C-alpha positions in Angstrom: 0.0 0.0 0.0 2.9 2.3 0.9 4.5 1.7 -2.5 1.2 2.6 -4.3 0.9 5.9 -2.4 4.5 6.9 -3.1 3.8 6.8 -6.8 1.1 9.5 -6.7 2.0 13.0 -8.0 1.0 16.2 -6.2 -2.2 16.4 -8.3 -3.2 12.8 -7.4 -2.2 11.4 -10.8 -0.3 8.1 -11.0 3.3 8.7 -12.2 4.5 5.1 -12.0 3.5 1.5 -11.5 1.3 0.6 -8.5 0.2 -2.5 -6.8 -2.7 -2.7 -9.3 -0.2 -3.2 -12.1 1.3 -6.4 -10.7 0.2 -9.4 -12.8 -2.2 -11.7 -11.1 0.0 -14.8 -11.6 2.9 -13.0 -9.9 0.7 -12.2 -6.9 -0.4 -15.8 -6.8 3.3 -16.9 -6.6 3.8 -14.7 -3.6 0.6 -16.1 -2.0 2.1 -19.6 -2.1 4.4 -18.5 0.8 1.7 -16.8 2.9 -0.8 -18.2 5.4 -4.5 -18.3 4.6 -5.4 -15.4 7.0 -2.7 -13.3 5.3 -4.0 -14.1 1.9 -7.5 -13.2 2.8 -6.4 -9.8 4.3 -4.4 -8.9 1.1 -7.3 -9.9 -1.2 -9.0 -6.7 -0.2 -6.3 -4.5 -1.8 -7.4 -4.6 -5.4 -8.7 -6.8 -8.2 -5.4 -8.5 -9.0 -5.0 -9.5 -5.4 -8.6 -10.7 -5.2 -8.2 -12.8 -8.3 -4.9 -14.4 -7.1 -6.6 -15.1 -3.7 -9.1 -17.2 -5.4 -6.7 -19.2 -7.6 -6.9 -23.0 -7.2 -3.1 -23.3 -7.4 -2.8 -21.1 -4.2 -5.3 -23.0 -2.1 -4.3 -26.5 -3.3 -0.9 -25.8 -1.8 -2.6 -25.0 1.6 -4.7 -28.2 1.6 -3.5 -31.5 3.0 -2.3 -33.8 0.4 -5.2 -36.3 1.0 -8.0 -33.7 1.3 -10.1 -35.6 -1.2 -10.0 -38.6 1.1 -11.1 -36.4 4.0 -14.0 -35.1 2.0 -15.2 -38.7 1.4 -15.7 -39.1 5.2 -18.5 -36.6 5.1 -22.1 -38.0 4.7 -22.8 -35.4 2.0 -20.9 -35.1 -1.2 -19.2 -31.8 -2.2 -18.8 -31.4 -5.9 -17.6 -28.5 -8.1 -16.1 -26.6 -5.2 -13.1 -24.4 -5.8 -10.0 -25.2 -3.7 -10.6 -22.0 -1.7 -14.2 -23.2 -0.8 -12.8 -26.6 0.1 -10.3 -25.0 2.4 -13.1 -22.9 4.0 -15.3 -25.9 4.4 -12.6 -28.1 6.1 -11.6 -25.2 8.4 -14.9 -25.6 10.2 -15.6 -28.6 12.5 -17.1 -31.3 10.3 -19.0 -34.1 12.0 -18.8 -37.7 10.8 -19.3 -41.3 12.1 -22.9 -40.5 13.3 -21.7 -37.2 14.7 -19.4 -38.8 17.2 -16.2 -37.5 15.5 -15.2 -34.1 14.1 -12.3 -33.1 11.8 -11.1 -29.7 10.9 -8.1 -27.9 9.5 -6.1 -25.5 11.6 -6.9 -22.2 9.8 -3.3 -20.9 9.8 -1.4 -24.0 8.8 -4.0 -26.2 7.1 -3.0 -29.2 9.2 -5.6 -31.8 10.3 -7.1 -32.0 13.7 -9.5 -34.6 15.1 -11.8 -34.9 18.1 -13.8 -37.9 19.3 -16.9 -37.5 21.5 -17.4 -39.5 24.8 -20.3 -41.1 22.9 -17.7 -42.5 20.5 -15.8 -44.2 23.3 -16.2 -47.5 25.1 -16.9 -46.6 28.7 -17.2 -49.4 31.3 -20.7 -49.2 32.9 -21.9 -46.3 30.8 -25.4 -47.9 30.4 -25.9 -48.2 34.1 -27.3 -45.0 35.6 -26.0 -46.0 39.0 -22.6 -45.1 37.7 -22.8 -42.8 34.7 -25.1 -40.2 33.3 -25.1 -38.0 30.2 -25.0 -34.3 30.8 -26.0 -31.8 28.1 -23.7 -28.8 28.0 -22.5 -26.0 25.8 -19.0 -26.5 27.2 -18.5 -29.4 24.8 -18.2 -29.1 21.1 -20.4 -32.3 21.0 -22.9 -30.7 23.4 -22.9 -33.6 25.8 -20.4 -35.1 28.3 -20.4 -38.3 30.3 -20.5 -37.8 34.1 -19.2 -40.5 36.5 -21.1 -40.5 39.8 -19.2 -43.4 41.4 -17.5 -46.6 40.2 -14.8 -49.1 41.3 -13.6 -50.1 37.9 -12.8 -47.0 35.8 -11.9 -47.7 32.2 -12.4 -45.8 29.0 -11.2 -47.2 25.6 -11.3 -45.9 22.1 -10.1 -46.6 18.6 -9.9 -44.5 15.4 -8.9 -45.6 11.9 -8.3 -42.3 10.1 -6.4 -41.0 7.0 -4.0 -38.8 8.9 -1.6 -36.8 6.7 2.1 -37.2 7.5 2.8 -35.3 10.7 3.5 -35.7 14.4 0.4 -35.9 16.5 -0.5 -35.6 20.2 -3.4 -37.5 21.7 -5.1 -36.2 24.9 -8.2 -36.7 27.0 -10.3 -33.7 28.0 -11.6 -34.1 31.6 -13.2 -32.1 34.3 -13.4 -32.8 38.1 -16.7 -32.0 39.6 -20.2 -31.6 38.1 -20.9 -28.1 36.7 -24.1 -26.2 36.0 -25.4 -22.7 35.6 -27.3 -21.0 38.4 -28.7 -17.5 38.0 -26.5 -17.1 34.9 -23.3 -18.1 36.8 -21.3 -21.3 36.4 -21.1 -23.3 39.6 -19.4 -26.7 40.3 -20.5 -29.4 42.7 -17.7 -31.6 44.2 -19.9 -33.7 46.5 -19.3 -36.9 44.5 -15.6 -36.1 43.6 -13.4 -38.5 45.4 -10.8 -41.2 44.8 -8.6 -39.5 42.2 -5.8 -38.6 44.6 -5.2 -42.1 45.8 -3.8 -43.8 42.7 -2.9 -42.4 39.3 -4.9 -42.9 36.1 -3.0 -44.8 33.4 -3.2 -43.4 29.9 -2.0 -45.5 26.9 -2.0 -45.4 23.1 -0.8 -47.7 20.4 -0.8 -47.5 16.6 -1.2 -50.0 13.8 2.5 -49.6 12.9 3.7 -50.5 16.4 4.2 -47.2 18.1 3.3 -47.0 21.8 3.1 -44.3 24.4 1.8 -44.0 28.0 1.6 -41.6 30.9 0.0 -41.5 34.3 -1.4 -38.8 36.6 -3.4 -38.4 39.8 -6.3 -36.3 38.6 -7.0 -34.7 42.0 -3.6 -33.4 42.9 -3.1 -30.8 45.7 0.3 -29.6 44.4 0.4 -26.1 42.9 -0.1 -25.9 39.1 0.9 -22.8 37.2 -2.2 -23.0 35.0 -4.9 -24.2 37.4 -3.7 -22.9 40.8 -3.6 -25.2 43.8 -5.8 -27.9 42.2 -7.5 -28.8 38.9 -11.1 -29.0 40.2 -13.6 -27.0 38.2 -11.5 -26.7 35.1 -11.4 -28.5 31.8 -7.9 -30.1 31.7 -6.2 -31.7 28.7 -4.4 -34.9 29.9 -1.7 -35.8 27.4 -1.5 -39.5 26.6 1.5 -39.4 24.2 2.6 -38.7 20.7 2.8 -40.7 17.5 4.2 -40.1 14.0 2.5 -40.7 10.7 4.9 -41.1 7.7 2.2 -41.0 5.1 3.1 -44.5 3.7 -0.3 -46.0 4.6 -3.8 -44.8 3.5 -5.0 -44.9 7.1 -3.5 -45.1 10.6 -5.3 -47.0 13.4 -4.9 -45.6 16.9 -6.1 -47.3 20.0 -6.1 -45.4 23.3 -7.4 -45.8 26.9 -7.4 -44.4 30.4 -7.8 -46.7 33.4 -7.9 -46.7 37.1 -8.9 -50.3 37.9 -7.6 -50.6 41.4 -10.7 -51.9 43.1 -9.5 -51.1 46.7 -11.3 -47.8 46.5 -14.1 -46.1 44.5 -13.9 -42.9 42.5 -16.4 -40.5 41.1 -17.3 -36.9 40.3 -15.6 -36.8 36.9 -16.8 -35.5 33.5 -15.4 -37.1 30.3 -15.8 -34.8 27.3 -13.7 -36.1 24.4 -10.4 -37.2 23.0 -8.3 -34.8 20.8 -5.7 -35.7 18.2 -3.8 -32.5 17.3 -0.5 -31.9 15.5 2.0 -31.8 18.3 3.5 -28.4 17.8 0.1 -26.8 17.4 -0.9 -28.2 20.8 2.2 -26.9 22.4 1.9 -23.5 20.7 -1.7 -23.0 21.8 -1.3 -24.3 25.3 -4.4 -26.5 25.1 -6.7 -23.7 24.1 -7.6 -25.4 20.9 -10.1 -27.6 22.5 -13.3 -25.5 22.4 
């Protein structure tokens, strides 16, 4: 913009080339090296920039290499869409597998993210209302979470067979200690049933179809100071990292199995909300500090 203004004479007439004189194909070559938000901002400058910002060659470079396979996961069929429209479509959470899973692209990098609802997980005792209930909530992207009242054998398992593009991914569970609700417009938490999570750690595990494995463990109700959550983690949605795995891109799909367990039957535990599982490119998760979840 500054270059354009500098080429105006004192009477407002143009005395040299301006941004509007740059060929559209040259602008498109520059856009190959910019992020989608930067491209959209520059598209407002003039007609050449708008044209370049709609070029299929620009947006195909931003899409995952297997974007056509991702589109086939959707129940509806998308035909005759420009590459820009496909990018915009995939940048929004798209449900599949009866609405129990969502995929989307990170809007800046175009990398694939995936979430799996608690309804898409195998939860021990989930059909027995003495142990578990389903709680509708706007705090979940799936609008419902599983709430554990009390149980001795705590186990949650899941599996996903998905066409992940080549990348390094982190898998995590999104959990909340205490039952939350709204009262007079304010969020309140009840910890009456929250117990047993400070005695023994929960074991998190994952494995992939090509032999990768990872595990971690954590006491969910710790009393030690935490920089993010203060003196305890009650009343907050917390991302519990299970581990990382790498996709090389050599296989059409990667099968990932994952679980969290606390099956020591010497004590009961309860008062826990299970929202979902997230699989996010590892450096995106680290960069965003867990804020990508909602």
